[in-house]
N, CA, C and O atoms as a MOPAC input file, in Angstrom:
PM7 MOZYME 1SCF
protein

 N     84.98200 1   114.51700 1    96.35200 1
 C     86.33900 1   115.20000 1    95.77900 1
 C     86.27900 1   116.70000 1    96.95000 1
 O     85.20400 1   117.17400 1    97.31900 1
 N     86.91200 1   116.95900 1    97.15300 1
 C     87.45900 1   118.19100 1    98.24500 1
 C     87.95700 1   118.92800 1    97.51600 1
 O     88.88700 1   118.41500 1    96.89400 1
 N     87.61900 1   120.67700 1    97.13100 1
 C     87.38100 1   121.88900 1    96.48900 1
 C     88.40400 1   122.49000 1    97.65200 1
 O     88.55200 1   122.02400 1    98.78200 1
 N     88.94200 1   123.41800 1    97.19200 1
 C     89.14500 1   124.80400 1    98.41500 1
 C     89.56700 1   126.03900 1    97.43100 1
 O     90.46600 1   126.05800 1    96.59000 1
 N     88.57000 1   127.14600 1    97.82300 1
 C     88.12600 1   128.37500 1    96.71000 1
 C     88.26700 1   127.42100 1    95.67300 1
 O     89.38700 1   126.94800 1    95.48100 1
 N     87.21900 1   127.02800 1    94.90900 1
 C     87.22800 1   126.38100 1    93.82600 1
 C     87.34600 1   125.59200 1    93.35600 1
 O     86.64700 1   125.26200 1    92.39700 1
 N     88.52800 1   124.76300 1    93.94300 1
 C     89.63200 1   123.64400 1    93.22200 1
 C     89.72300 1   123.07400 1    93.66400 1
 O     90.03800 1   123.21000 1    94.84600 1
 N     89.45600 1   121.54000 1    92.89300 1
 C     89.34600 1   120.38400 1    92.82600 1
 C     91.24900 1   119.93000 1    93.97200 1
 O     92.30700 1   120.11800 1    93.37100 1
 N     91.28600 1   119.48500 1    95.22100 1
 C     92.66000 1   119.56100 1    95.65400 1
 C     93.02700 1   118.09600 1    95.12400 1
 O     92.03800 1   117.41300 1    94.85800 1
 N     94.18700 1   117.53400 1    94.93800 1
 C     94.92200 1   116.53900 1    94.83500 1
 C     96.00100 1   116.08200 1    95.66800 1
 O     96.84600 1   116.82100 1    96.17300 1
 N     95.92500 1   114.60500 1    95.81100 1
 C     96.86100 1   113.86400 1    96.32400 1
 C     97.73400 1   113.27200 1    95.56400 1
 O     97.64200 1   113.02000 1    94.36300 1
 N     98.87000 1   112.98300 1    96.53200 1
 C     99.52000 1   111.94600 1    95.53700 1
 C     99.65800 1   110.28200 1    96.41400 1
 O     99.77300 1   109.86200 1    97.56600 1
 N     99.54700 1   109.69600 1    94.87200 1
 C     99.44200 1   108.34400 1    94.84100 1
 C    100.64600 1   107.36400 1    94.63700 1
 O    101.47100 1   107.48200 1    93.73000 1
 N    100.64600 1   106.34600 1    95.62400 1
 C    101.54800 1   105.46200 1    95.27400 1
 C    101.45800 1   103.88500 1    94.80900 1
 O    100.93800 1   103.06600 1    95.56700 1
 N    102.02800 1   103.46600 1    93.43000 1
 C    101.17100 1   102.52500 1    93.22500 1
 C    102.60500 1   101.36600 1    93.28600 1
 O    103.06800 1   100.88900 1    92.25000 1
 N    102.97600 1   101.15300 1    94.19700 1
 C    103.66700 1   100.28400 1    94.46600 1
 C    103.05500 1    98.79700 1    94.92000 1
 O    103.42100 1    97.69100 1    94.52400 1
 N    102.38400 1    99.00900 1    95.53200 1
 C    101.91200 1    97.71200 1    96.29800 1
 C    100.81600 1    96.93000 1    94.52200 1
 O    100.96200 1    95.73000 1    94.29300 1
 N     99.93800 1    97.72800 1    93.61000 1
 C     99.62900 1    97.32100 1    92.14000 1
 C    100.74800 1    97.04700 1    91.65600 1
 O    100.93000 1    96.00000 1    91.03500 1
 N    101.73400 1    97.98000 1    91.86300 1
 C    102.93900 1    97.08400 1    90.88700 1
 C    103.66100 1    96.00400 1    91.02700 1
 O    104.29000 1    95.54300 1    90.07500 1
 N    103.67200 1    95.32900 1    92.49800 1
 C    104.30300 1    94.13200 1    92.93000 1
 C    103.67300 1    93.09600 1    92.70200 1
 O    104.11500 1    91.95000 1    92.62500 1
 N    102.35400 1    93.55400 1    92.55700 1
 C    101.29200 1    92.60900 1    92.70300 1
 C    101.13800 1    91.94500 1    91.43500 1
 O    101.07900 1    90.71800 1    91.35800 1
 N    101.03400 1    93.11300 1    89.91500 1
 C    101.38800 1    92.56900 1    88.89200 1
 C    102.26600 1    91.97800 1    88.45900 1
 O    102.31400 1    91.18000 1    87.52300 1
 N    103.12000 1    92.40200 1    89.23000 1
 C    104.65600 1    91.50700 1    89.01900 1
 C    105.22100 1    90.18000 1    89.64600 1
 O    106.36500 1    89.72400 1    89.62100 1
 N    103.76100 1    89.57700 1    90.36600 1
 C    103.77300 1    88.90800 1    91.23300 1
 C    105.77300 1    88.55400 1    92.14400 1
 O    106.58500 1    87.63400 1    92.24300 1
 N    105.58800 1    90.25000 1    92.64000 1
 C    107.01200 1    89.92600 1    93.30000 1
 C    106.65700 1    90.70100 1    94.63100 1
 O    105.66500 1    91.42600 1    94.69500 1
 N    107.47800 1    90.51900 1    95.63500 1
 C    107.00100 1    90.18100 1    97.60100 1
 C    108.31400 1    92.14200 1    97.84700 1
 O    109.33800 1    92.80500 1    97.67800 1
 N    107.43800 1    92.00700 1    98.17000 1
 C    107.91100 1    93.28400 1    99.12200 1
 C    109.44000 1    92.84700 1    99.54100 1
 O    110.32800 1    93.59900 1    99.13900 1
 N    109.80300 1    91.76800 1   100.26600 1
 C    111.30100 1    91.21000 1   100.81700 1
 C    112.40900 1    91.40100 1    99.11200 1
 O    113.49800 1    91.92100 1    98.86700 1
 N    111.29600 1    90.61000 1    98.23200 1
 C    112.06400 1    90.73600 1    97.44600 1
 C    112.77500 1    91.78700 1    96.52600 1
 O    113.86100 1    91.63200 1    95.96600 1
 N    111.53700 1    93.45100 1    96.45000 1
 C    112.08900 1    94.41500 1    95.48800 1
 C    113.32900 1    95.21300 1    96.91300 1
 O    114.33800 1    95.89900 1    96.74800 1
 N    112.77900 1    94.81300 1    97.98700 1
 C    114.00600 1    95.31300 1    99.16600 1
 C    115.51200 1    95.03000 1    99.14100 1
 O    116.40100 1    95.87700 1    99.22700 1
 N    115.69300 1    93.40000 1    98.98100 1
 C    116.38600 1    92.98500 1    98.22000 1
 C    117.23800 1    93.45400 1    97.10900 1
 O    118.32500 1    93.99500 1    97.31200 1
 N    116.66800 1    93.21400 1    95.74700 1
 C    116.57000 1    94.27900 1    94.58900 1
 C    117.22800 1    96.03100 1    95.07100 1
 O    118.30700 1    96.62000 1    95.12300 1
 N    116.20800 1    96.21500 1    95.26200 1
 C    116.60500 1    97.93500 1    95.72500 1
 C    117.54900 1    98.50000 1    96.22200 1
 O    118.27200 1    99.39000 1    95.77500 1
 N    117.54500 1    97.81200 1    97.45900 1
 C    119.07900 1    97.82400 1    98.45300 1
 C    118.08500 1    98.89300 1    99.56400 1
 O    118.83200 1    99.76800 1   100.00400 1
 N    116.62300 1    99.04600 1   100.12100 1
 C    115.86800 1    99.72800 1    99.91800 1
 C    115.32400 1    98.55800 1   101.43800 1
 O    114.80200 1    97.44600 1   101.35500 1
 N    115.77600 1    99.51000 1   102.97300 1
 C    114.88400 1    98.96800 1   103.83100 1
 C    113.43300 1    98.21600 1   103.59200 1
 O    112.61200 1    98.92800 1   103.01500 1
 N    112.95100 1    96.77900 1   103.97300 1
 C    112.13900 1    95.93300 1   104.05500 1
 C    111.00900 1    97.10100 1   104.72000 1
 O    109.97500 1    97.05200 1   104.05500 1
 N    110.91400 1    98.18600 1   105.90100 1
 C    110.14800 1    98.35600 1   106.21800 1
 C    109.91000 1    99.94500 1   105.60300 1
 O    108.96400 1   100.66900 1   105.91500 1
 N    110.98100 1   100.28400 1   104.67600 1
 C    110.19800 1   101.70800 1   103.96400 1
 C    109.54900 1   101.19200 1   103.01800 1
 O    108.45600 1   101.64900 1   102.68500 1
 N    110.06700 1   100.22800 1   102.46400 1
 C    109.11700 1    99.49700 1   100.67500 1
 C    108.01300 1    99.06100 1   101.44200 1
 O    107.13200 1    99.13000 1   100.58400 1
 N    107.13600 1    98.43300 1   103.05200 1
 C    106.21000 1    98.67400 1   103.14700 1
 C    105.07200 1    99.27500 1   103.93400 1
 O    103.93400 1    98.92600 1   104.25000 1
 N    106.04100 1   100.57900 1   104.16500 1
 C    105.11500 1   102.03200 1   103.97300 1
 C    105.23100 1   102.57300 1   103.10300 1
 O    105.05800 1   103.75100 1   103.41500 1
 N    105.50100 1   102.47200 1   101.75500 1
 C    104.76700 1   103.16600 1   100.58500 1
 C    103.99000 1   102.08000 1    99.82800 1
 O    103.13100 1   102.31900 1    98.98000 1
 N    104.33200 1   101.02100 1   100.17400 1
 C    102.96100 1   100.30800 1    99.72800 1
 C    101.31900 1   100.63000 1   100.42300 1
 O    100.38500 1   101.05800 1    99.74500 1
 N    101.24500 1   100.35000 1   101.74300 1
 C    100.92800 1   100.89300 1   102.28700 1
 C    100.16900 1   102.13100 1   102.64800 1
 O     99.25900 1   102.29200 1   103.46100 1
 N    100.99800 1   103.27700 1   101.54000 1
 C    100.99300 1   104.58100 1   102.03800 1
 C    100.91000 1   105.56000 1   102.62200 1
 O    100.45900 1   106.68700 1   102.41800 1
 N    101.54400 1   104.88300 1   103.63700 1
 C    101.77200 1   105.63300 1   105.29100 1
 C    103.46900 1   106.24800 1   105.59100 1
 O    104.41800 1   105.86000 1   106.27200 1
 N    103.09400 1   107.90500 1   104.26700 1
 C    104.74600 1   108.03700 1   103.67900 1
 C    104.17500 1   109.20500 1   103.85700 1
 O    103.03000 1   109.28700 1   103.41300 1
 N    104.62800 1   110.16400 1   104.38300 1
 C    104.88300 1   111.80400 1   104.47800 1
 C    105.47500 1   111.95300 1   103.45800 1
 O    105.05000 1   112.14400 1   102.31900 1
 N    106.97100 1   111.82600 1   104.03100 1
 C    108.06400 1   112.48200 1   103.03600 1
 C    108.60900 1   111.06600 1   101.85000 1
 O    108.55300 1   109.85200 1   102.04900 1
 N    109.08200 1   111.78000 1   100.70800 1
 C    109.63400 1   110.66500 1   100.02300 1
 C    110.91000 1   110.94800 1    99.39300 1
 O    111.06700 1   111.83900 1    98.55800 1
 N    112.17300 1   109.86500 1    99.97700 1
 C    113.15700 1   109.92600 1    99.57200 1
 C    113.51800 1   110.01900 1    98.01400 1
 O    113.20600 1   109.15900 1    97.18900 1
 N    114.11100 1   111.00900 1    97.78300 1
 C    114.57600 1   110.68900 1    95.94500 1
 C    115.33600 1   109.28400 1    95.99800 1
 O    115.01000 1   108.25200 1    95.41000 1
 N    116.40800 1   109.48700 1    96.83000 1
 C    116.76100 1   108.45300 1    97.08000 1
 C    116.38400 1   106.41000 1    96.66600 1
 O    117.04500 1   105.53600 1    96.10600 1
 N    114.81300 1   106.45200 1    97.40800 1
 C    114.64800 1   105.23600 1    97.41900 1
 C    113.99100 1   105.39100 1    96.43400 1
 O    113.94800 1   104.30400 1    95.85700 1
 N    113.29500 1   106.33200 1    95.75600 1
 C    112.31800 1   106.39200 1    94.46200 1
 C    113.51400 1   105.95300 1    93.48100 1
 O    113.22500 1   105.11500 1    92.62700 1
 N    114.42300 1   106.29000 1    93.51000 1
 C    115.29500 1   106.08500 1    92.27700 1
 C    116.00200 1   104.73700 1    92.40900 1
 O    116.73200 1   104.35300 1    91.49500 1
 N    115.83000 1   104.06500 1    93.41500 1
 C    116.12800 1   102.55700 1    93.58100 1
 C    115.33800 1   101.93600 1    93.10500 1
 O    115.45000 1   101.20500 1    92.12000 1
 N    114.65000 1   102.09300 1    93.58800 1
 C    113.38700 1   101.40400 1    93.35700 1
 C    113.23200 1   101.57500 1    91.79200 1
 O    113.55300 1   100.57800 1    91.14400 1
 N    112.81400 1   102.62100 1    91.11100 1
 C    112.39200 1   102.63500 1    89.34700 1
 C    113.23700 1   102.03600 1    89.27300 1
 O    112.85300 1   101.04100 1    88.65800 1
 N    114.99000 1   101.85600 1    89.66200 1
 C    116.15300 1   101.07800 1    88.98700 1
 C    115.80800 1    99.67500 1    88.76400 1
 O    115.77500 1    99.03700 1    87.71100 1
 N    115.52700 1    99.27900 1    90.11400 1
 C    115.38400 1    97.49000 1    90.52600 1
 C    113.86400 1    97.26000 1    89.87700 1
 O    113.59000 1    96.06100 1    89.82000 1
 N    112.87400 1    98.08900 1    89.40300 1
 C    111.49000 1    97.86300 1    88.79300 1
 C    111.74900 1    98.28700 1    87.41500 1
 O    110.83200 1    98.77100 1    86.75200 1
 N    112.91200 1    98.14500 1    86.93900 1
 C    113.13000 1    99.26400 1    85.46700 1
 C    111.94300 1    99.78000 1    84.96100 1
 O    111.43200 1    99.59600 1    83.85600 1
 N    111.46000 1   100.63600 1    86.17000 1
 C    110.73200 1   102.13800 1    85.29600 1
 C    110.91500 1   102.68600 1    84.16500 1
 O    112.02400 1   102.25900 1    83.84400 1
 N    110.61200 1   103.25300 1    83.46900 1
 C    110.18000 1   104.27300 1    82.48400 1
 C    110.31900 1   105.46000 1    82.62600 1
 O    110.87300 1   106.34500 1    81.97400 1
 N    109.51800 1   105.39200 1    83.95100 1
 C    109.22000 1   106.88800 1    83.96900 1
 C    108.32500 1   106.98000 1    85.02400 1
 O    107.31100 1   106.28200 1    85.00200 1
 N    108.63500 1   108.03800 1    86.30900 1
 C    108.81300 1   108.55900 1    87.56400 1
 C    106.92800 1   108.09100 1    87.78300 1
 O    106.41200 1   107.36700 1    88.63500 1
 N    106.20300 1   108.97000 1    86.46000 1
 C    104.91900 1   108.79000 1    86.73900 1
 C    104.07400 1   106.95000 1    86.84000 1
 O    102.94700 1   106.70100 1    87.26900 1
 N    104.72800 1   106.31900 1    86.48700 1
 C    104.62700 1   104.89300 1    86.69700 1
 C    104.33800 1   104.15700 1    88.29800 1
 O    103.69700 1   103.16000 1    88.62800 1
 N    105.02900 1   105.02900 1    88.97400 1
 C    105.32800 1   104.75800 1    90.31700 1
 C    104.20200 1   105.59200 1    90.74700 1
 O    103.21100 1   105.03900 1    91.22300 1
 N    104.24000 1   106.56200 1    90.65600 1
 C    103.24300 1   107.97900 1    91.46400 1
 C    102.39900 1   108.49700 1    90.97200 1
 O    102.53700 1   108.64800 1    89.75800 1
 N    101.47900 1   108.88200 1    91.42200 1
 C    100.35200 1   110.02900 1    90.36400 1
 C     99.45600 1   110.76700 1    91.37300 1
 O     99.61900 1   110.68100 1    92.59000 1
 N     98.56000 1   111.45200 1    90.81800 1
 C     98.18600 1   112.65300 1    91.31800 1
 C     97.03000 1   112.33700 1    91.14000 1
 O     96.77700 1   111.86500 1    90.03100 1
 N     96.27300 1   112.42500 1    91.80500 1
 C     94.47100 1   111.64700 1    92.21200 1
 C     93.80900 1   113.04200 1    92.69700 1
 O     94.33200 1   113.88200 1    93.43000 1
 N     92.87100 1   113.06700 1    92.26100 1
 C     91.28200 1   113.74000 1    92.86100 1
 C     91.60200 1   113.62500 1    94.33300 1
 O     92.20000 1   112.57800 1    94.58000 1
 N     91.41800 1   114.26100 1    95.19700 1
 C     91.32800 1   113.66900 1    96.91100 1
 C     90.09200 1   113.44400 1    97.14000 1
 O     89.19600 1   113.94800 1    96.46300 1
 N     89.88400 1   112.61700 1    98.17800 1
 C     88.18600 1   112.74100 1    98.12700 1
 C     87.46600 1   113.04000 1    99.48800 1
 O     86.24000 1   113.14300 1    99.52900 1

C-alpha cells in the first residue's frame, strides 16, 4: 500500500478480463459485439491503458449489458 502525505493512494482497475471469463466470452466476441478494435479490448483486459475512451467504455458496457460503470472499473488501494 502506497501512502502520500498520510493518504492511501488509489489506482483504477479495469475488470474486463474477469467479466469475460465469468461470461465465457472471448475478446474477439466482445470486439465484434461492441464494435471496438480487438487491440483496444486486449489492452483493457491486460490493464495496459493510460487513457480511457468514453466511447469505448460506453460501447463495452452496452455490449455486456452492464448496469453500472462500477461493474467494469473500480478504484483500489495502490500496492
